TISETOR-974914 format. One record per residue (C-alpha): residue number from 1; residue in three letters; y negated, x negated, z. Coordinates in Angstrom, 2 decimals, always signed. Layout:
   miro   migu         Y         X         Z
    NUM    ALA         Y         X         Z
...
END
This chain:
   miro   migu         Y         X         Z
      1    MET   +103.93    +75.48     -7.27
      2    LEU   +101.94    +75.44     -4.04
      3    THR   +102.44    +71.76     -3.26
      4    VAL   +100.54    +71.02     -6.45
      5    LEU    +97.40    +72.32     -4.73
      6    LEU    +97.86    +69.62     -2.09
      7    LEU    +98.95    +66.80     -4.40
      8    LEU    +96.09    +67.13     -6.90
      9    PRO    +93.27    +66.37     -4.43
     10    PHE    +95.48    +63.79     -2.70
     11    PHE    +96.04    +61.83     -5.92
     12    GLY    +92.36    +62.22     -6.75
     13    ALA    +91.33    +60.78     -3.38
     14    ALA    +93.86    +57.96     -3.71
     15    LEU    +92.70    +57.10     -7.22
     16    ILE    +89.05    +57.06     -6.21
     17    GLY    +89.64    +55.17     -2.98
     18    PHE    +92.10    +52.52     -4.15
     19    LEU    +91.32    +51.98     -7.83
     20    PRO    +91.16    +48.16     -8.11
     21    VAL    +88.34    +48.08    -10.67
     22    GLU    +84.70    +48.76     -9.91
     23    ILE    +83.53    +52.24    -10.93
     24    THR    +80.04    +53.67    -10.99
     25    PRO    +78.97    +56.52     -8.68
     26    LYS    +78.62    +58.80    -11.72
     27    LEU    +82.16    +58.07    -12.89
     28    THR    +83.48    +58.53     -9.35
     29    ARG    +81.90    +61.96     -9.24
     30    LYS    +83.43    +62.87    -12.60
     31    ILE    +86.92    +61.81    -11.48
     32    ALA    +86.65    +63.86     -8.28
     33    LEU    +85.38    +66.85    -10.24
     34    VAL    +88.28    +66.64    -12.71
     35    PHE    +90.91    +66.75     -9.96
     36    ALA    +89.09    +69.52     -8.09
     37    SER    +88.66    +71.55    -11.29
     38    VAL    +92.34    +71.27    -12.16
     39    ALA    +93.20    +72.49     -8.66
     40    PHE    +90.81    +75.41     -9.13
     41    VAL    +92.37    +76.32    -12.47
     42    TRP    +95.80    +76.18    -10.82
     43    THR    +94.70    +78.70     -8.17
     44    ILE    +93.63    +81.01    -11.00
     45    VAL    +97.05    +80.59    -12.59
     46    LEU    +98.70    +81.48     -9.29
     47    ALA    +96.47    +84.54     -9.02
     48    PHE    +97.65    +85.81    -12.40
     49    LEU   +101.29    +85.13    -11.48
     50    PHE   +100.86    +86.76     -8.07
     51    ASN   +102.37    +90.22     -7.62
     52    PRO    +99.95    +92.24     -5.44
     53    SER   +102.48    +95.00     -4.79
     54    ASN   +104.79    +92.50     -3.08
     55    VAL   +103.42    +92.19     +0.46
     56    SER   +105.77    +89.37     +1.50
     57    GLN   +104.98    +85.70     +1.06
     58    GLN   +105.21    +84.54     -2.55
     59    PHE   +105.84    +81.17     -4.25
     60    THR   +107.41    +80.08     -0.96
     61    GLU   +108.46    +76.49     -0.42
     62    PHE   +110.61    +75.29     +2.45
     63    LEU   +111.70    +71.80     +3.45
     64    PRO   +113.13    +70.80     +6.83
     65    TRP   +110.93    +68.14     +8.37
     66    ILE   +111.28    +67.29    +12.07
     67    ASP   +114.18    +69.27    +13.52
     68    VAL   +113.68    +68.09    +17.08
     69    LEU   +110.20    +69.64    +17.09
     70    GLY   +111.18    +72.69    +15.08
     71    LEU   +108.62    +71.66    +12.44
     72    ASN   +109.25    +72.55     +8.82
     73    TYR   +107.26    +72.16     +5.64
     74    SER   +106.90    +75.85     +4.84
     75    LEU   +104.30    +77.21     +2.41
     76    GLY   +103.53    +80.62     +0.95
     77    ILE   +100.70    +82.90     -0.11
     78    ASP    +99.98    +86.60     +0.20
     79    GLY    +97.01    +88.88     -0.40
     80    LEU    +95.23    +87.51     +2.67
     81    SER    +95.40    +83.82     +1.76
     82    LEU    +95.17    +84.01     -2.06
     83    PRO    +91.44    +84.91     -2.35
     84    LEU    +90.57    +82.31     +0.27
     85    LEU    +92.47    +79.65     -1.67
     86    VAL    +90.55    +80.48     -4.84
     87    LEU    +87.26    +80.47     -2.90
     88    ASN    +88.04    +77.08     -1.37
     89    ALA    +88.90    +75.54     -4.75
     90    LEU    +85.78    +76.99     -6.38
     91    LEU    +83.37    +75.83     -3.68
     92    THR    +84.95    +72.37     -3.62
     93    CYS    +84.14    +72.04     -7.32
     94    ILE    +80.58    +73.24     -6.68
     95    ALA    +80.14    +70.85     -3.75
     96    ILE    +81.26    +67.88     -5.85
     97    TYR    +79.12    +68.93     -8.81
     98    SER    +76.07    +69.42     -6.55
     99    SER    +76.40    +66.01     -4.89
    100    ASP    +73.81    +63.38     -5.69
    101    GLU    +75.02    +61.09     -8.46
    102    SER    +73.43    +58.09     -6.74
    103    ILE    +74.91    +58.79     -3.30
    104    ASN    +75.75    +55.80     -1.12
    105    ARG    +79.43    +54.79     -0.76
    106    PRO    +80.54    +57.26     -3.44
    107    ARG    +84.22    +56.34     -3.28
    108    PHE    +84.45    +57.12     +0.42
    109    TYR    +82.33    +60.25     +0.05
    110    TYR    +84.32    +61.89     -2.73
    111    SER    +87.63    +60.87     -1.19
    112    LEU    +86.62    +62.65     +2.01
    113    LEU    +85.61    +65.77     +0.07
    114    LEU    +89.04    +65.90     -1.55
    115    LEU    +90.80    +65.29     +1.77
    116    LEU    +88.76    +68.12     +3.27
    117    ASN    +90.04    +70.35     +0.50
    118    ILE    +93.62    +69.36     +1.37
    119    GLY    +93.16    +70.31     +5.02
    120    VAL    +91.72    +73.74     +4.27
    121    THR    +94.21    +74.50     +1.49
    122    GLY    +97.15    +73.47     +3.65
    123    ALA    +95.97    +75.67     +6.50
    124    PHE    +95.81    +78.73     +4.24
    125    LEU    +99.25    +77.98     +2.79
    126    SER   +101.12    +77.15     +6.01
    127    GLN   +103.87    +79.48     +7.17
    128    ASP   +104.62    +77.36    +10.22
    129    LEU   +102.43    +77.37    +13.32
    130    LEU   +102.62    +73.64    +13.90
    131    LEU   +102.07    +72.86    +10.21
    132    PHE    +98.98    +75.08    +10.27
    133    PHE    +97.69    +73.19    +13.29
    134    LEU    +98.21    +69.83    +11.56
    135    PHE    +96.20    +70.91     +8.54
    136    TYR    +93.62    +72.54    +10.81
    137    GLU    +93.08    +69.18    +12.50
    138    ILE    +93.18    +67.20     +9.25
    139    GLU    +89.99    +68.87     +8.02
    140    LEU    +88.20    +67.85    +11.22
    141    ILE    +88.06    +64.12    +10.45
    142    PRO    +86.61    +64.27     +6.90
    143    LEU    +83.99    +66.83     +7.90
    144    TYR    +82.95    +64.78    +10.93
    145    LEU    +82.50    +61.68     +8.77
    146    LEU    +80.69    +63.57     +6.02
    147    ILE    +78.10    +64.76     +8.54
    148    ALA    +77.93    +61.53    +10.54
    149    ILE    +77.47    +59.22     +7.53
    150    TRP    +75.57    +61.28     +4.95
    151    GLY    +73.69    +63.66     +7.24
    152    GLY    +70.08    +63.81     +8.38
    153    GLU    +68.22    +61.98    +11.13
    154    ARG    +70.17    +63.58    +13.99
    155    ARG    +73.50    +63.38    +12.19
    156    GLY    +75.20    +61.49    +15.00
    157    TYR    +74.38    +64.19    +17.53
    158    ALA    +75.36    +67.03    +15.20
    159    ALA    +78.63    +65.38    +14.15
    160    THR    +79.62    +64.58    +17.74
    161    LYS    +78.84    +68.11    +18.87
    162    PHE    +80.93    +69.49    +16.02
    163    LEU    +83.77    +67.14    +16.94
    164    ILE    +83.78    +68.16    +20.61
    165    TYR    +83.69    +71.89    +19.90
    166    THR    +86.39    +71.67    +17.25
    167    ALA    +88.58    +69.50    +19.48
    168    VAL    +88.40    +72.16    +22.20
    169    SER    +89.20    +74.78    +19.57
    170    GLY    +92.26    +72.85    +18.44
    171    PHE    +93.49    +72.36    +22.01
    172    LEU    +93.32    +76.08    +22.78
    173    ILE    +95.02    +77.03    +19.53
    174    LEU    +97.82    +74.51    +20.03
    175    ALA    +98.36    +75.67    +23.62
    176    SER    +98.62    +79.28    +22.46
    177    PHE   +101.00    +78.36    +19.65
    178    LEU   +103.24    +76.43    +22.03
    179    GLY   +103.19    +79.35    +24.43
    180    MET   +104.24    +81.76    +21.69
    181    VAL   +107.18    +79.61    +20.65
    182    LEU   +108.44    +78.57    +24.07
    183    LEU   +108.03    +81.93    +25.80
    184    SER   +109.54    +83.92    +22.95
    185    GLY   +112.60    +81.66    +22.90
    186    SER   +112.12    +80.68    +19.27
    187    HIS   +113.76    +77.48    +18.05
    188    SER   +111.08    +76.71    +15.48
    189    PHE   +107.41    +77.27    +14.73
    190    ALA   +108.16    +79.36    +11.63
    191    LEU   +106.08    +82.53    +11.50
    192    GLU   +109.00    +84.63    +10.32
    193    ASN   +111.13    +83.70    +13.34
    194    LEU   +108.60    +84.55    +16.05
    195    ASN   +109.25    +87.59    +18.22
    196    THR   +106.05    +87.70    +20.25
    197    GLU   +106.01    +91.49    +20.59
    198    SER   +108.84    +91.24    +23.12
    199    LEU   +106.65    +89.20    +25.49
    200    PRO   +105.13    +90.94    +28.54
    201    LEU   +101.68    +92.38    +27.88
    202    VAL    +99.97    +90.09    +30.39
    203    THR   +101.52    +87.06    +28.69
    204    GLN   +100.40    +88.30    +25.29
    205    ILE    +96.85    +88.77    +26.56
    206    ILE    +96.72    +85.23    +27.97
    207    LEU    +97.95    +83.79    +24.67
    208    LEU    +95.54    +85.96    +22.71
    209    VAL    +92.56    +84.84    +24.79
    210    GLY    +93.34    +81.24    +23.85
    211    ILE    +93.50    +82.21    +20.17
    212    LEU    +90.30    +84.25    +20.41
    213    ILE    +88.29    +81.42    +21.96
    214    GLY    +89.87    +78.77    +19.74
    215    PHE    +89.19    +80.56    +16.48
    216    GLY    +85.98    +82.08    +17.90
    217    ILE    +84.57    +78.56    +18.12
    218    LYS    +85.42    +77.99    +14.49
    219    MET    +83.96    +81.27    +13.18
    220    PRO    +81.65    +80.86    +15.23
    221    LEU    +81.02    +83.67    +17.72
    222    VAL    +78.44    +83.81    +20.48
    223    PRO    +78.36    +81.87    +22.83
    224    PHE    +80.49    +79.25    +21.03
    225    HIS    +78.14    +79.05    +18.05
    226    THR    +75.68    +76.35    +19.10
    227    TRP    +77.36    +73.59    +17.08
    228    LEU    +76.84    +75.43    +13.79
    229    PRO    +73.02    +75.35    +13.36
    230    ASP    +72.91    +71.64    +14.24
    231    ALA    +75.75    +70.85    +11.85
    232    HIS    +74.13    +72.77     +8.99
    233    VAL    +70.67    +71.31     +9.50
    234    GLU    +71.94    +67.73     +9.53
    235    ALA    +74.63    +68.08     +6.85
    236    SER    +73.83    +67.53     +3.20
    237    THR    +73.69    +70.56     +0.91
    238    PRO    +77.23    +70.21     -0.54
    239    ILE    +78.70    +69.95     +2.95
    240    SER    +76.76    +73.00     +4.12
    241    VAL    +78.18    +74.90     +1.14
    242    LEU    +81.72    +74.08     +2.21
    243    LEU    +81.04    +74.54     +5.91
    244    ALA    +79.62    +78.06     +5.56
    245    GLY    +81.57    +79.11     +2.49
    246    VAL    +85.08    +78.05     +3.49
    247    LEU    +85.49    +76.29     +6.81
    248    LEU    +84.22    +79.18     +8.92
    249    LYS    +86.88    +81.31     +7.25
    250    LEU    +89.58    +79.28     +8.97
    251    GLY    +88.47    +81.03    +12.16
    252    THR    +88.50    +84.55    +10.74
    253    TYR    +91.77    +83.89     +8.91
    254    GLY    +93.32    +82.61    +12.12
    255    LEU    +92.28    +85.70    +14.06
    256    LEU    +93.88    +88.00    +11.50
    257    ARG    +97.00    +85.97    +10.88
    258    PHE    +97.83    +84.75    +14.38
    259    GLY    +95.95    +87.15    +16.64
    260    MET    +96.10    +90.64    +15.21
    261    ASP    +99.38    +90.16    +13.35
    262    LEU   +101.42    +88.27    +15.99
    263    LEU   +100.12    +89.84    +19.21
    264    PRO    +99.50    +93.49    +18.29
    265    ASN    +99.87    +94.98    +21.77
    266    ALA    +97.46    +92.52    +23.36
    267    TRP    +95.10    +92.97    +20.40
    268    ALA    +95.09    +96.74    +20.95
    269    THR    +94.35    +96.24    +24.65
    270    LEU    +91.43    +93.90    +24.04
    271    ALA    +90.11    +95.74    +20.98
    272    PRO    +87.18    +97.44    +22.78
    273    PHE    +86.10    +94.09    +24.21
    274    LEU    +86.33    +92.48    +20.76
    275    ALA    +84.23    +95.24    +19.20
    276    THR    +81.55    +94.74    +21.85
    277    TRP    +81.73    +90.98    +21.33
    278    SER    +81.14    +91.49    +17.62
    279    VAL    +78.01    +93.55    +18.33
    280    ILE    +76.62    +90.76    +20.53
    281    SER    +77.24    +88.15    +17.81
    282    VAL    +75.68    +90.31    +15.10
    283    LEU    +72.51    +91.07    +17.04
    284    TYR    +72.10    +87.64    +18.60
    285    GLY    +72.67    +85.75    +15.34
    286    SER    +70.26    +88.00    +13.46
    287    SER    +67.60    +87.79    +16.19
    288    CYS    +67.80    +83.99    +16.25
    289    ALA    +67.49    +83.87    +12.46
    290    ILE    +64.21    +85.80    +12.63
    291    ALA    +62.73    +83.19    +14.97
    292    GLN    +63.48    +80.18    +12.72
    293    LYS    +60.99    +78.25    +10.60
    294    ASP    +63.57    +75.92     +9.06
    295    MET    +65.05    +77.71     +6.04
    296    LYS    +68.42    +76.07     +6.48
    297    LYS    +68.62    +76.94    +10.15
    298    MET    +67.76    +80.54     +9.32
    299    VAL    +70.66    +80.74     +6.87
    300    ALA    +72.93    +79.08     +9.45
    301    TYR    +72.15    +81.71    +12.08
    302    SER    +72.72    +84.44     +9.51
    303    SER    +76.35    +83.27     +9.32
    304    VAL    +76.78    +83.92    +13.04
    305    GLY    +75.72    +87.52    +12.51
    306    HIS    +77.80    +88.13     +9.40
    307    MET    +80.96    +86.71    +10.95
    308    GLY    +80.52    +89.31    +13.68
    309    TYR    +81.24    +92.00    +11.08
    310    VAL    +84.65    +90.44    +10.47
    311    LEU    +85.48    +90.61    +14.17
    312    LEU    +84.39    +94.26    +14.32
    313    ALA    +86.66    +95.15    +11.41
    314    ALA    +89.58    +93.21    +12.86
    315    ALA    +89.10    +94.89    +16.25
    316    ALA    +89.28    +98.36    +14.68
    317    ALA    +92.50    +97.33    +12.89
    318    THR    +92.58   +100.18    +10.40
    319    PRO    +93.82    +99.56     +6.84
    320    LEU    +90.30   +100.04     +5.50
    321    SER    +88.57    +97.88     +8.11
    322    VAL    +90.96    +94.94     +7.70
    323    LEU    +90.50    +95.14     +3.93
    324    GLY    +86.76    +95.06     +4.60
    325    ALA    +87.21    +92.01     +6.83
    326    VAL    +88.83    +90.07     +3.98
    327    LEU    +86.17    +91.20     +1.51
    328    GLN    +83.47    +90.20     +4.00
    329    MET    +84.98    +86.72     +4.20
    330    ILE    +84.88    +86.36     +0.42
    331    SER    +81.42    +87.87     -0.02
    332    HIS    +79.96    +85.75     +2.78
    333    GLY    +81.52    +82.66     +1.26
    334    LEU    +79.84    +83.31     -2.10
    335    ILE    +76.49    +84.44     -0.68
    336    SER    +76.11    +81.73     +1.95
    337    ALA    +77.08    +79.05     -0.58
    338    LEU    +74.38    +80.34     -2.93
    339    LEU    +71.77    +80.43     -0.16
    340    PHE    +72.48    +76.87     +0.93
    341    LEU    +72.44    +75.64     -2.67
    342    LEU    +69.02    +77.19     -3.25
    343    VAL    +67.61    +75.89     +0.03
    344    GLY    +68.98    +72.48     -0.92
    345    VAL    +67.14    +72.56     -4.26
    346    VAL    +63.91    +73.52     -2.49
    347    TYR    +64.32    +70.67     -0.01
    348    LYS    +65.20    +68.19     -2.76
    349    LYS    +62.15    +69.06     -4.87
    350    ALA    +59.59    +70.00     -2.22
    351    GLY    +60.68    +67.56     +0.47
    352    SER    +60.55    +70.19     +3.21
    353    ARG    +62.32    +73.32     +4.44
    354    ASP    +59.58    +74.30     +6.89
    355    LEU    +58.20    +77.77     +6.17
    356    ASP    +54.77    +76.60     +7.36
    357    VAL    +54.77    +73.91     +4.67
    358    VAL    +56.65    +75.38     +1.71
    359    GLN    +54.68    +78.28     +0.26
    360    GLY    +54.00    +79.87     -3.13
    361    LEU    +57.14    +78.57     -4.85
    362    PHE    +57.19    +81.58     -7.18
    363    ASN    +54.24    +80.04     -9.04
    364    PRO    +55.33    +80.27    -12.71
    365    GLU    +53.67    +77.02    -13.78
    366    ARG    +54.04    +74.55    -10.94
    367    GLY    +56.57    +76.26     -8.66
    368    MET    +60.23    +77.23     -8.88
    369    PRO    +60.30    +80.73    -10.40
    370    VAL    +63.97    +80.58    -11.44
    371    ILE    +65.07    +79.35     -8.01
    372    GLY    +62.98    +82.11     -6.47
    373    SER    +64.66    +84.71     -8.66
    374    LEU    +68.09    +83.48     -7.65
    375    MET    +66.97    +83.56     -4.03
    376    VAL    +66.08    +87.23     -4.47
    377    VAL    +69.63    +87.88     -5.71
    378    ALA    +71.13    +86.05     -2.75
    379    ILE    +68.92    +87.87     -0.25
    380    MET    +69.67    +91.26     -1.77
    381    ALA    +73.38    +90.52     -1.56
    382    SER    +73.17    +89.31     +2.03
    383    ALA    +71.16    +92.37     +3.04
    384    GLY    +73.80    +94.67     +1.56
    385    ILE    +71.88    +96.08     -1.39
    386    PRO    +74.13    +98.28     -3.62
    387    GLY    +75.35    +96.52     -6.74
    388    MET    +76.01    +93.29     -4.85
    389    VAL    +79.28    +92.16     -3.31
    390    GLY    +77.71    +92.11     +0.15
    391    PHE    +77.17    +95.87     +0.02
    392    ILE    +80.75    +96.84     -0.74
    393    SER    +82.23    +94.49     +1.87
    394    GLU    +79.92    +95.69     +4.65
    395    PHE    +80.32    +99.33     +3.63
    396    ILE    +84.12    +99.08     +3.85
    397    VAL    +83.86    +97.29     +7.21
    398    PHE    +81.62   +100.02     +8.66
    399    ARG    +83.57   +102.87     +7.07
    400    GLY    +86.88   +101.53     +8.35
    401    SER    +85.59   +100.71    +11.86
    402    PHE    +83.57   +103.85    +12.53
    403    ALA    +86.60   +106.06    +13.23
    404    VAL    +87.72   +103.78    +16.06
    405    PHE    +84.47   +102.29    +17.38
    406    PRO    +81.63   +104.58    +16.32
    407    VAL    +79.07   +103.28    +18.84
    408    GLN    +79.71    +99.59    +18.16
    409    THR    +79.70   +100.22    +14.42
    410    LEU    +76.37   +102.01    +14.50
    411    ILE    +74.80    +99.24    +16.58
    412    SER    +76.24    +96.58    +14.26
    413    MET    +74.65    +98.32    +11.31
    414    ILE    +71.30    +97.33    +12.82
    415    GLY    +72.26    +93.79    +11.85
    416    THR    +72.00    +94.76     +8.18
    417    GLY    +68.39    +95.79     +8.72
    418    LEU    +67.67    +92.59    +10.64
    419    THR    +69.17    +90.59     +7.77
    420    ALA    +66.62    +92.13     +5.44
    421    VAL    +63.87    +91.31     +7.93
    422    TYR    +64.50    +87.59     +8.32
    423    PHE    +65.24    +86.97     +4.66
    424    LEU    +62.11    +88.88     +3.63
    425    ILE    +60.20    +86.61     +6.02
    426    LEU    +61.74    +83.64     +4.21
    427    MET    +60.82    +85.02     +0.78
    428    ASN    +57.31    +86.00     +1.79
    429    ARG    +56.45    +82.66     +3.36
    430    ALA    +58.23    +80.28     +1.01
    431    PHE    +57.90    +81.92     -2.41
    432    PHE    +54.94    +84.32     -2.41
    433    GLY    +51.25    +83.60     -1.95
    434    ARG    +49.25    +80.58     -3.04
    435    LEU    +51.17    +77.39     -3.77
    436    SER    +50.82    +75.09     -0.78
    437    THR    +48.70    +71.99     -1.34
    438    GLN    +51.44    +69.96     +0.36
    439    VAL    +53.89    +70.74     -2.42
    440    MET    +51.58    +70.88     -5.44
    441    ASN    +53.32    +68.33     -7.63
    442    LEU    +56.92    +69.51     -7.63
    443    PRO    +59.48    +67.63     -9.73
    444    ARG    +61.10    +69.57    -12.52
    445    VAL    +64.17    +71.63    -11.66
    446    TYR    +66.83    +70.87    -14.28
    447    TRP    +69.60    +73.17    -15.46
    448    SER    +72.10    +70.91    -13.73
    449    ASP    +70.49    +71.98    -10.44
    450    ARG    +70.60    +75.66    -11.38
    451    LEU    +74.06    +75.92    -12.92
    452    PRO    +76.15    +76.24     -9.71
    453    ALA    +73.69    +78.79     -8.34
    454    PHE    +73.87    +80.81    -11.56
    455    ALA    +77.69    +80.81    -11.39
    456    LEU    +77.69    +82.09     -7.81
    457    ALA    +75.01    +84.69     -8.56
    458    MET    +77.09    +86.02    -11.46
    459    LEU    +80.17    +86.33     -9.27
    460    ILE    +78.16    +88.12     -6.58
    461    ILE    +76.94    +90.68     -9.12
    462    ILE    +80.26    +91.04    -10.96
    463    PHE    +82.28    +91.67     -7.80
    464    GLY    +79.53    +93.95     -6.53
    465    ILE    +79.76    +96.12     -9.62
    466    GLN    +83.54    +95.90     -9.90
    467    PRO    +84.97    +95.26     -6.39
    468    ALA    +88.38    +96.55     -7.50
    469    TRP    +89.00    +93.10     -8.96
    470    LEU    +89.00    +91.76     -5.40
    471    ILE    +90.59    +94.75     -3.70
    472    HIS    +93.50    +94.69     -6.16
    473    TRP    +94.86    +91.43     -4.77
    474    THR    +94.33    +92.11     -1.09
    475    GLU    +94.75    +95.79     -0.24
    476    PRO    +98.59    +96.01     -0.23
    477    THR    +98.85    +93.00     +2.09
    478    THR    +96.17    +94.10     +4.54
    479    THR    +97.63    +97.62     +4.66
    480    ALA   +101.05    +96.17     +5.47
    481    MET    +99.55    +93.92     +8.16
    482    VAL    +97.99    +96.81    +10.02
    483    HIS   +100.85    +98.16    +12.10
    484    ILE    +98.75    +98.66    +15.22
    485    GLU    +95.89   +100.88    +14.09
    486    ASN    +97.30   +103.93    +15.83
    487    VAL    +97.76   +101.87    +19.00
    488    VAL    +94.15   +100.70    +18.91
    489    ALA    +92.85   +104.19    +18.25
    490    THR    +94.94   +105.61    +21.08
    491    THR    +93.90   +102.87    +23.47
    492    THR    +90.19   +103.37    +22.82
    493    LYS    +90.22   +107.13    +23.28
END
């Protein structure tokens, strides 16, 4: 049942890439959207078949692969990976739908989007360390090409920088994985066979540092974040949606799955450092966002700050905080995707993202009043206004972390106020006031441009009003994962 999620985009990419007859860009887009939509529907089916009370891996698949390497094809899902799988499938559909129908080299473009989906899906499904690493590296190549070919003026620089950072990330993760397997005496890379808790504490800490830096680059955390703003600014809107909405979650997922869960003693030892690190990322990312004039760069820096909340929650390692970490991943995926979609519409119609150029877009006659209204929803959600999914995720993170790290939690809460500051700056400059003479004759915004944003806005409000629909799938798994909260609390006192 899980392999279907990998085969559907694979067959879609193969059909688009190798179909012998000539097909139009519009038809290519439709074919890609069909395969992506079927994969999304299949994740919904799996969600309904999933038993939340069963905290073990479900729908497992196992196939021996390369015995000499201890590599097996092993898949499974639990309450941690299920919501991320659904999010990935949904945002892939939105990215394909939002792509320009007249894009150059459409076959190559949509094939890469589907291959990117395979890499991310496979990483979330993998129950084998080496298999996870293979999928983790697979997503690197399509994303690099999508930025390098269809990006902005400095796309070569941004894509190369992304490639170098991610290559270093992959090297550190692989080295840590190899260390876990070899030093623990395991004969395979299967997660269920690892006995890392028996390793000496110093060894665990060394391995954990490699995982922290490796996945910290991917999240990204300060000071390993510098690739992200460049990548977002140069990437096209659909790629920014996937980059912020899903790909950053590979880093947070990796920290929870392979850091906190596999190396609990080392995690407890480094927990105070991780909490402090999260505070630095929250404040630095938020401060940098305030200083930006490019709307897209502002949203990019906001991701640095909001990913810091996930690290804070993971560092506290209480049942409530880890649940909040997962909810923060989902809420950030929805909110950041909506923000990048709206900024993309503004750039497409106004021809600029500069806050000194784009002004007065709330003008009801010649502006973008609907896009402005949706932007208000996105900003309210990102700032943690009650009734939005961003509020409940941040509240649970802070509530769960306060008991262990009260000082760091209180300082991190400043980031919520800073979020309101820089997004209010964006709203005030871009949407209020007199319509700028440089963007007087704006093209019409069609419903096709608004539809994905409306869908995301509805989900943000629905899950904000009824968060139990998210918590239901995740809470039993995250509670079972947290077997070190007492150790962390004792270590920090």
